[in-house]
N, C-alpha and C positions, 0 to 999 in steps of 0.2 A: 706577714699579718695580711690577708687580704684587704681591699681595699673596701668590699663594704662591712667587714668587723671593724676597719677601722673607724670608718663613717658615721656609726651607729652613736655616738658618744656627742657627737657634734650639733650644731643647730644647723635646723635647716639650710640658711643662708649660708654657711659657712658649705656644705654638703655641694649644692650647686655651685659652690663656685670652684671647688674640686672637679666635680663635673666638668665645668669649663676649659680644664685640662686637655681636655679629648674631641668635645665638642664645642659647636655654637651658645650663642647663648642665651637662643630660645629653647636649646634642648636640652640645658645646662638646668635651667630653671625646669622643663618639663621632666627630666629627672630625678630630682629632687622633691619629688609628690607621685613617682611613680606606685609608691604601694598604697596611698589613697586612693590614685585614679582607678587602680582595679586594670590597665591596659598594659600588654606588654612593652617591652622597650621598645622593642623595634619600631613598634607603631608609634610612639612615641617620638623616637628620631626621626620614623619618616616625616611626621606632622609638625616638627621643627624644621625640617631638614631646609628649608625656602627661607629661613628666617636668619642666615649667618650675615653677620654684619647690617641687621634691622631690614627691614622690610623694604624692598628694591634695590637692594646692594647700596647702601648707608642713606637714600634719598630721602627714606622717610622712619617711621616708629622705630624703634630700639628693638631690635628682638627679645631680651629678656623682659622686657615690658607684652609685647606679642604673646610670648608665653606664659606671664602671666595672668592674662589676664582669658588664655586658655584656661589655664587651671583653674579662673575664678569661676567660667562659664562650665566646664566641665564637673566640679563643686556642691557650685551653688544654682544652676538654672532647675527652674521647676515650671514650667510654660508658660512664665512671663517675662516680659524686656527685661533687659538687664543694662539697659544705659545708664543708670543714677549710680548701679554697685562699679562699671566700666570707667565712669569721668571720676568717680572720687580715688580708683585705682589709678588711675593716669595723673591725678592732680598730686598725690602722695609720692609718687615716683619724681613727677616733675619737681616736686619739692625739695627731694633727699640729693636730687643732681643735676639740678639746671636746666633740663632741657628734655625732649622723649624724642627728637631724632636725632638718629644714630650720626649722620653729620653731622650737628652743633653739636653733640656730647663728647665729639672726638675732635672737635676744634677744625673740621676740613672746611675750608673756603671761607672761615669767617676769621675776624681780626684779633680774635683770643685763640688761645692754646686749648686744649682736651678739659673739658670741664669733670668729664668722671670717665674713671676706665673701663674697660668690660668688666674686668671683676667685682667692681663696685656698682655697676650696672646690676650684675646679675643678684650680686649681694642684697642691693637697696631694691631691686625687685622683688623678692623673696618677702625682705620685713615688711616693703607693703602691702604684699597681700597677704602675709601673716595677719598684718593688724587688724584685717578687715574681713575676714574669715571666722 
């Protein structure tokens, strides 16, 4: 059975986690929305390529959250600012994961261990976005 056939009956959040096996967190979220976005998969992969290990290679925002906000803009933009929607998505993600910064989520340079695995960050980014779409 092909991977796409296997994923058809899965919730979108789980399809994104399946993509995480081969791609970074941002790309996994983008690919989970590929049919709705109407963009070729190679373009989505290119769009998310620089967000592996979050923005700035773990120093800033989680790549899964970046991908979810890209999808949010692509699906909901209608010539007006989206700051309130982006803020709401960030807050939902932070509530689920415990942080938004990749380094904090992974516990790098902190007194705590990891707050959320990459797979759970991908899953939670999609779940948070689904609630707002």
